[in-house]
C-alpha positions in Angstrom: 0.0 0.0 0.0 2.8 2.4 0.9 4.6 1.8 -2.4 1.4 2.3 -4.3 0.7 5.5 -2.4 4.1 7.0 -3.1 3.8 6.0 -6.8 0.4 7.6 -6.9 1.6 10.9 -5.3 4.5 11.0 -7.7 2.2 10.6 -10.6 -0.3 13.2 -9.5 2.5 15.6 -8.5 3.9 15.4 -12.0 0.6 16.2 -13.7 0.7 19.6 -15.4 -1.7 22.3 -14.0 -4.9 22.2 -16.0 -4.4 18.6 -17.2 -7.6 16.7 -17.7 -8.2 14.3 -14.8 -9.9 10.9 -15.1 -12.1 9.2 -12.5 -9.3 6.9 -11.4 -7.2 10.0 -10.4 -9.6 10.5 -7.5 -9.2 7.0 -6.0 -8.9 7.2 -2.3 -5.8 5.5 -0.8 -5.3 4.4 2.8 -2.3 6.3 4.1 0.1 4.5 6.4 2.3 7.5 7.3 1.9 8.4 11.0 0.1 11.8 11.3 -0.3 14.1 14.3 -2.8 12.5 16.7 -5.1 15.6 16.7 -5.4 15.5 12.9 -6.9 12.0 13.0 -8.7 12.0 16.3 -9.2 15.5 17.7 -9.4 15.9 21.5 -12.1 15.8 24.2 -15.7 16.1 23.1 -14.5 16.6 19.6 -13.2 13.1 19.6 -16.5 11.7 20.9 -18.5 13.6 18.3 -16.4 12.4 15.4 -16.6 8.8 16.6 -20.4 9.0 16.9 -20.7 10.7 13.5 -18.5 8.1 11.8 -20.8 5.3 13.1 -23.9 7.0 11.9 -22.5 7.6 8.5 -21.1 4.1 8.1 -24.4 2.5 9.2 -26.4 4.7 6.8 -24.3 4.2 3.7 -24.1 0.5 4.0 -27.8 -0.1 4.5 -29.5 -1.8 1.6 -31.2 0.3 -1.1 -30.2 2.3 -4.1 -27.2 4.6 -3.8 -29.3 7.8 -4.1 -31.3 6.6 -1.1 -28.3 6.3 1.2 -26.6 9.7 0.6 -25.2 11.6 3.6 -24.3 15.2 4.0 -22.1 16.7 6.9 -22.5 20.5 7.4 -20.4 22.8 9.5 -18.4 26.0 9.6 -14.8 26.3 8.2 -12.2 24.2 10.0 -14.8 22.3 12.1 -13.5 18.9 11.1 -15.6 18.1 8.0 -12.7 17.1 5.8 -11.1 15.1 8.5 -14.3 13.3 9.1 -14.6 12.5 5.4 -11.1 11.0 5.5 -11.9 8.9 8.6 -15.0 7.6 7.0 -13.1 6.8 3.9 -10.5 4.9 5.9 -13.3 2.9 7.6 -14.8 2.0 4.2 -11.4 1.0 2.8 -10.7 -1.3 5.8 -14.1 -2.9 5.1 -12.9 -3.7 1.6 -14.9 -1.0 -0.2 -14.0 1.1 -3.2 -13.8 4.8 -2.4 -13.2 8.0 -4.4 -12.4 11.4 -2.9 -13.1 14.7 -4.5 -11.5 17.7 -2.8 -13.9 20.0 -4.4 -17.4 19.1 -5.7 -16.7 21.0 -8.9 -14.3 18.2 -9.8 -17.3 16.0 -10.6 -18.4 18.2 -13.6 -15.7 17.1 -16.0 -16.3 13.4 -15.4 -20.1 13.1 -15.3 -20.3 10.9 -18.4 -17.8 8.5 -16.9 -19.8 8.4 -13.6 -23.0 7.7 -15.4 -21.4 4.9 -17.4 -19.8 3.4 -14.3 -23.0 3.3 -12.4 -24.6 1.2 -15.1 -21.8 -1.3 -15.1 -21.5 -1.7 -11.3 -22.9 -4.8 -9.5 -21.7 -3.6 -6.1 -21.8 -0.4 -4.2 -18.9 2.1 -4.3 -18.6 5.4 -2.4 -17.9 9.1 -3.4 -16.5 11.4 -0.7 -17.3 14.9 -2.0 -15.9 18.0 -0.2 -17.0 21.7 -0.5 -20.5 20.7 -1.6 -21.6 24.4 -1.5 -19.7 25.0 -4.7 -22.0 22.7 -6.8 -25.4 22.7 -5.2 -28.0 22.1 -7.9 -25.4 21.0 -10.5 -25.9 18.1 -13.0 -23.6 15.7 -11.1 -25.5 16.4 -7.9 -28.8 15.8 -9.6 -27.6 12.4 -10.9 -26.0 11.3 -7.6 -28.9 12.4 -5.4 -31.7 11.2 -7.6 -30.6 8.5 -10.1 -27.4 6.7 -9.0 -28.1 3.1 -8.2 -24.7 1.8 -7.0 -22.8 5.0 -6.1 -23.3 6.5 -2.7 -22.3 10.1 -2.2 -21.1 11.3 1.2 -20.8 15.1 1.1 -19.5 17.9 3.3 -19.9 21.6 3.1 -20.7 24.9 4.7 -24.4 25.3 5.5 -24.7 29.1 5.0 -24.1 29.0 1.3 -27.0 27.8 -0.8 -28.9 24.6 0.0 -25.7 22.5 -0.2 -27.3 19.7 1.8 -30.7 19.7 0.1 -31.6 16.3 -1.4 -29.3 14.2 0.8 -31.1 11.3 2.6 -29.3 12.0 5.9 -28.0 15.4 7.1 -25.6 15.8 10.0 -23.7 18.6 11.5 -20.3 19.1 13.2 -20.7 21.5 16.1 -17.8 21.1 18.5 -15.5 23.8 17.1 -14.0 24.9 20.4 -12.3 23.4 23.4 -12.3 25.1 26.8 -9.2 25.6 29.0 -10.6 23.0 31.4 -11.0 20.5 28.5 -7.5 21.3 27.4 -6.1 20.3 30.8 -8.4 17.2 31.2 -7.9 15.7 27.8 -4.1 15.5 28.0 -3.3 18.0 25.2 -0.3 19.5 27.0 1.1 16.0 27.9 0.7 15.0 24.3 2.7 18.0 23.0 5.3 17.7 25.9 6.2 14.3 24.3 6.2 12.4 27.6 8.7 14.7 29.2 7.8 16.1 32.6 10.5 18.7 32.2 8.7 20.2 29.2 5.3 20.4 30.7 5.6 23.9 32.3 6.9 25.6 29.1 4.6 23.7 26.8 1.6 24.6 29.0 2.4 28.3 28.9 2.7 28.2 25.1 -0.4 26.2 24.4 -2.5 28.3 26.8 -1.3 31.5 25.1 -2.4 30.1 21.7 -5.6 29.0 23.2 -6.4 32.5 24.3 -5.5 33.9 20.8 -7.7 31.5 18.8 -10.5 31.3 21.4 -10.1 27.6 21.8 -10.9 26.8 18.1 -9.6 23.3 17.9 -8.0 23.3 14.5 -5.8 26.4 14.8 -5.0 25.6 18.4 -3.6 22.2 17.6 -1.9 23.1 14.3 -0.2 26.2 15.6 0.9 24.4 18.8 2.3 21.6 16.7 4.4 24.2 14.7 5.8 26.0 17.7 6.2 23.4 20.4 9.0 21.7 18.5 11.4 24.4 19.6 10.7 23.6 23.2 10.9 19.8 22.9 13.7 19.6 20.4 15.8 22.8 21.0 15.2 23.7 24.6 13.6 27.0 23.8 11.4 28.7 26.4 7.7 29.4 26.1 8.5 33.1 26.0 10.8 32.5 23.0 8.0 30.7 21.2 5.4 33.3 22.1 7.6 36.0 20.7 8.0 33.9 17.5 4.2 33.5 17.4 3.6 37.2 17.6 6.4 38.1 15.2 5.9 39.6 11.7 8.0 36.8 10.2 5.8 33.9 11.6 2.6 35.7 10.7 3.7 36.0 7.1 4.8 32.4 6.9 3.2 29.9 4.6 2.1 27.7 7.5 0.4 30.5 9.4 -1.3 31.7 6.2 -2.7 28.2 5.6 -4.2 28.1 9.1 -5.8 31.5 8.5 -7.2 30.4 5.1 -8.7 27.2 6.7 -10.5 29.0 9.5 -11.8 32.1 7.6 -15.4 31.8 6.4 -16.3 33.3 3.0 -17.7 36.6 4.5 -16.7 38.9 1.7 -20.2 39.5 0.5 -21.3 40.7 4.0 -21.0 44.2 5.4 -19.2 43.4 8.7 -19.7 46.9 10.0 -23.4 45.9 10.5 -22.2 43.9 13.5 -21.0 47.0 15.3 -23.2 49.9 14.3 -25.8 51.6 16.6 -28.7 50.0 14.7 -27.1 46.5 14.7 -28.5 44.3 11.9 -29.6 41.1 13.7 -30.2 39.3 10.4 -26.5 40.0 9.5 -25.4 38.8 12.9 -27.4 35.6 12.4 -25.8 34.9 9.0 -22.3 35.6 10.2 -22.9 33.4 13.3 -24.0 30.5 11.0 -20.9 31.1 8.9 -18.7 30.7 12.1 -17.5 34.3 12.2 -19.2 35.7 15.3 -21.2 34.7 18.3 -24.9 35.5 18.8 -24.0 38.9 20.3 -22.1 39.9 17.2 -18.5 39.6 18.6 -15.9 37.9 16.4 -15.2 34.5 17.9 -11.5 34.9 18.3 -8.7 37.4 17.8 -7.0 35.1 15.4 -10.1 35.0 13.2 -10.4 38.8 13.2 -6.8 39.1 12.1 -7.2 36.4 9.5 -10.0 38.5 8.0 -8.0 41.7 8.1 -5.1 40.0 6.5 -7.3 38.7 3.7 -8.2 42.2 2.7 -4.9 42.3 0.8 -2.3 45.0 0.5 -3.9 47.2 -2.1 -3.4 50.6 -0.6 0.2 51.0 -1.5 2.9 52.2 0.9 3.5 55.2 3.2 6.8 56.8 2.1 9.3 56.9 4.9 7.1 55.2 7.5 8.6 55.8 11.0 8.4 53.7 14.2 6.5 54.7 17.3 4.2 57.7 17.7 5.4 59.4 14.5 4.4 56.3 12.6 1.0 56.2 14.3 0.5 59.8 13.2 1.3 58.8 9.6 -1.0 55.9 9.7 -3.9 58.0 11.2 -3.4 60.6 8.5 -3.8 57.8 5.9 -6.7 56.0 7.5 -9.0 58.4 9.1 -10.0 60.5 6.0 -10.9 57.2 4.3 -13.6 56.2 6.8 -17.1 56.3 5.2 -18.6 58.8 7.6 -21.9 59.0 5.8 -22.6 55.4 6.7 -22.6 56.3 10.4 -24.9 59.2 10.1 -27.6 56.9 8.6 -27.1 54.1 11.0 -27.6 55.5 14.4 -24.4 57.7 14.6 -20.8 56.7 15.3 -19.9 53.7 17.4 -16.4 53.2 18.8 -16.4 49.5 17.8 -17.2 50.2 14.2 -14.7 53.0 14.0 -12.0 50.9 15.4 -12.7 48.0 13.0 -13.1 50.1 9.9 -9.8 52.0 10.7 -8.0 48.6 11.0 -9.6 47.4 7.8 -8.3 50.5 5.9 -4.8 50.3 7.5 -4.7 46.6 6.5 -4.5 47.7 2.9 -1.0 49.1 3.5 1.8 46.9 2.4 4.2 47.7 5.3 1.8 47.0 8.2 0.2 44.0 9.9 -2.6 44.8 12.3 -3.7 43.0 15.4 -7.0 43.5 17.2 -7.5 43.3 21.0 -10.7 45.3 21.6 -12.8 43.0 23.9 -16.0 44.7 22.6 -15.2 43.4 19.1 -13.6 40.1 19.9 -14.9 37.5 22.3 -13.9 38.7 25.7 -12.2 35.5 26.7 -9.7 35.8 23.9 -8.8 39.5 23.9 -6.6 39.6 27.0 -5.4 42.8 28.7 -4.0 44.9 25.8 -4.8 48.2 24.1 -7.4 48.0 21.3 -5.1 47.6 18.3 -1.5 46.9 17.5 0.4 48.1 14.4 3.1 45.6 13.7 6.3 45.6 11.6 7.8 49.1 11.3 5.5 51.1 13.7 5.4 48.5 16.5 2.9 50.4 18.5 -0.4 50.0 20.3 -3.3 52.4 19.8 -6.1 52.7 22.4 -9.3 54.2 21.1 -12.2 56.0 22.8 -15.3 57.9 21.6 -17.0 60.9 23.2 -20.3 62.3 22.0 -20.4 65.7 23.8 -23.4 64.8 26.0 -21.3 65.1 29.1 -17.9 66.8 28.9 -17.0 66.1 32.5 -17.6 62.4 31.9 -15.7 62.5 28.6 -12.7 64.1 30.4 -12.8 61.4 33.1 -12.8 58.8 30.4 -9.8 60.4 28.6 -7.9 60.5 31.9 -8.7 56.8 32.5 -7.5 55.7 29.0 -4.2 57.6 29.4 -3.6 56.3 32.9 -3.8 52.7 31.7 -0.3 53.0 30.2 1.2 54.6 33.4 -0.7 53.3 36.5 -1.9 50.1 38.0 -5.6 50.0 38.8 -4.9 48.4 42.2 -1.9 50.6 43.2 0.5 47.9 42.0 4.0 48.4 40.7 3.1 47.8 37.0 0.7 49.8 34.8 -2.5 48.2 33.6 -1.0 47.9 30.1 2.4 46.3 30.3 4.2 46.8 27.0 7.3 45.0 25.8 10.6 46.6 25.2 10.7 48.5 22.0 6.9 49.0 21.8 5.3 52.4 21.8 1.7 53.6 22.2 -0.8 56.4 21.6 -4.4 57.2 22.4 -6.9 58.0 19.6 -9.9 60.1 20.8 -12.8 60.1 18.4 -14.5 63.4 19.5 -17.9 63.8 17.9 -18.5 67.4 19.1 -16.8 70.8 19.2 -13.9 72.2 17.2 -11.0 72.0 19.7 -9.5 68.9 21.3 -10.8 67.9 24.8 -7.9 68.3 27.3 -7.3 65.8 30.2 -6.5 66.7 33.8 -3.3 68.7 34.4 -1.7 65.4 35.6 -1.7 64.2 32.0 -0.7 67.4 30.2 2.7 66.0 29.0 1.2 62.7 27.8 -1.6 64.6 26.1 0.9 66.7 24.1 3.0 63.7 23.1 0.6 60.7 22.8 -3.0 61.8 22.4 -4.5 62.1 18.9 -7.9 63.7 18.7 -10.0 63.4 15.6 -12.7 66.1 15.6 -15.4 64.3 13.7 -17.7 67.3 12.8 -14.8 69.1 11.1 -12.7 66.0 10.1 -9.6 67.5 11.7 -6.8 65.6 13.4 -4.8 66.9 16.3 -1.8 65.7 18.3 -2.2 67.3 21.7 -3.2 70.9 20.8 -1.4 70.9 17.5 -3.4 70.3 14.3 -2.0 67.7 12.0 -2.6 67.9 8.3 -5.9 66.2 7.8 -5.5 65.6 4.0 -4.7 62.0 3.4 -1.0 61.5 2.8 -0.1 60.0 -0.6 0.1 56.2 -0.6 2.5 55.4 -3.5 2.2 52.1 -5.2 5.3 49.8 -5.5 
């Protein structure tokens, strides 16, 4: 089997892009190479769910009847384990001596429909088609044949439920639902011990790393396990510390790596057709929230389910805004970025949707800044991202050259004393501990800078904080006067015309 598999991979790898594929090219082969345990089995309740789903599927597809009467569809959000489940079912069928074909995308069926029809007529025993990404072909001719006419071919499909009726017409419809694992489950199910590779000496460092990733991805099983797998090697094989690995995880280099990009692509739903700002506006669109919740992007309150998913979305925007010439680090760089981003916000949209909302302003600004080629953005605002995953950091981070945090606040002018108090509080987070401790509320790493962005929706002059914060105000507080569209640093007006973003 192993020799055959390698020969097969060699053959398919040598095929030229665009070469016409035949049905036999999709033959499913039992792999013998050991794979990471999580990839095949998952952990905790995720394991139990897959085991139960496998049994249901196998029992259904092997029951007597025509092939079209025994079709099964598995629905679930991106990276919820649908593809892995298909593979596991395929392995079960192969071990039972069955013939199995696997189609990575349902559109692969279109070019070989005549072959499929002819094969179904010749067969005298049942064979099985594992078809992924069914949402790409709902209502197509191959689906019509396999779901209504095929006598000896049983289709087992998997797809995303929010896009067309991809499961319509299947005899049995199932769902994967256990996307997340809690910290308690993480400890109880032996995930840390697994990654520590049986060494008690590694447990402390591996725990710190895995729990950090868990917070960042909100416990989403696939990215948690895959990213841990990529980073924990340095602890187990090279003696690195958890802090070293966390710094690598947060680095510009790792977040631009092929492996990290693949994780982001796997978990990101196709939400491009939705206006995500509807999640955060004053007149929140509940229908939009429901659609995005079904797609696996946000929870039922409209918060994005993890910081990693928010950043995956922002990274997917693509660097189409050019570059800022002579971009500087620190507060000067923040000023350059704000001069680029703030004038590009669609202010009219806020006027017609209940007025400005801090969450929406923060998200739209990050979206705009994401188009710059030099900058990666990270989102920490707990009002935008599920609170359990945001941790104690300022609202946003501008990575690479700028290397600075920005804390945002909005004041509406309906209570200036309260607005001044809020401004004082936001400044103090970078200097003071809320419990009279020795460290400030926001503890920044060496080399990181910060600023406060005050969206002021009233007046024509910046609101000043208490005298205690006069110096910080002049150096680190940017005020955007929304009625006049003017940007100030301290009391000094900054050119509000968008700086030129030159293409490369």
